[in-house]
N, C-alpha and C positions, 0 to 999 in steps of 0.2 A: 417508108424509110427516107430519111433526109438525104439531100444531095451530098452534103459534106461527109456523111457516114458512108455512103456508097463510094465516094471518091477515095476515102481512106482505105476501104477494103480493097478497091482496085489496085491502089499503090502497094498495099501489103501483098496482094496476090502476085503482082509483078516481081517484087523483090523475092518472094518465096520461089517463084519459078527460076529466077537467076540463081538462087541458092541451090536448088535441085540440080540444075544443069551443071553448075560448077562442082557439086558433090560427085556427080556421075563421072565427070571428066577427071577429077582428082583420084577417085577410087580406081578408075581404069588405068590411070598413069602410074600410081604408086603400087597398087595391089594386083589389079587384073580381075577378070570375071571368071576365073577358073578355080577349082578346088586347090590345085597345086600352087597357083599364084597366091592364094590366101595363106596356105600353110608355109610357103617359102617366106612370105613377108613377115610372119610372126615367129616362126621357128628358126628361120634362117636357111641359107643354102650356100655352102662353101663354093660349089662349082660356079654359081652365079655371083659370087662375092656379096651376098646379102647377109648382113649380120642379124643374129637373133634378137628379138625384142625381149626386154626384161619386164617383170611385173611393174616396176616403178616407171619404166618408159611408157608402158601402156596406160598406166594411171595418169601420167602427164598429158597423154593424148585424149583420154576419156573425160577428164575433168571439165574442160570447156564445152565438150559435146553434151554433157549432162544438162547444162544451162541452155544451150542453143536448141537442142532437140525438144526439151521440155517447154521452152518458150514458144517455139514455132508451133508445136502441136497444140499447146494451150490456147494461143491466140486464134489460130484457125478454127479450132473446135468451139471456142467461146463465141466467135462470130456465127458459127453454124447454129448455135442455140437460139439466135435471134431471127432465124428463118422459119419457114413452114416445117422444118425437120425437127423442131423443138421437142415435140411430144412423141416422136416415133421411137419404138424399141430399137430399131436399126441404128439410130444415132448413138444410143448407149453402147451397143456392140462396137460401133465404129470408134468410139472414144477408148474403150478397153483395148481393142486391137491395135490402135495407133500407139498408145503408150507401151503396150507389151512388146510390140515389134521394135520400138525405139530402144527399150531396155535390152532386148536380146541383141540388137545390132551393136550396142555399146559394150556389153559385158562378155560376149562370146570370145573375144581375143584372150581374156584371162584363162579361159578353159583350153583354148588352143595351145597356149604357151606351156601349160602344165602337162601337156601330153594327150589331151582329148581332141585329136585332130579331126574327128567326125564333126565337131562344131564349126569347122570351116564351111560346111554345107549350110548350117544354120545361120552363120554370118552372112553368106551370100543371099540366102532366102530372105532373112529379116531386112537386109539392106534394100532389096527390091520391093518387098511388101511395104515397108515403111514409106518409101518414096511413092509407091502406087497409092497408098492411103492418103498421103498428103496431097497428091495430085487429084484424087477423087474428091476430097473435102474441098479443095480449091475450085474444082469444077462445080460442085453443088453450090458453093457460095456465089460464083460467077453467074450461074443460072438463076439463082434467087435474085440477084441484083438486076439482071436483065429483064426478068419477069415483071418487076414493079415499074 
């Protein structure tokens, strides 16, 4: 692998790590890591002066995330295909899991707002699994770069 290619991947990994750290900080600040925090954020809570989100309001939040989540996952997984993990079945599973958890993370708020509050658990689970998968792919890439 060329030095410029390795350097590009390292910079992308660094920015991805900053994105993940800021995502966790914002999620904790705005929503919280509890079932009640997620439900309150989307359904609202009069006692805490939290207004309910509308479907249009959620759509305005989700639209830029569709592009960012897709691009982040696609680029990281694209880089992974150029490593020794290219022909492994586990890589294909990793690709499907990453995109599936990203979709769940983005679209569960719609289900929470329409009254299916159980999806608050899926929102929390998919958020952490998506970030864990991104970190895992980043670690695989970093390890591949260091090996060469």
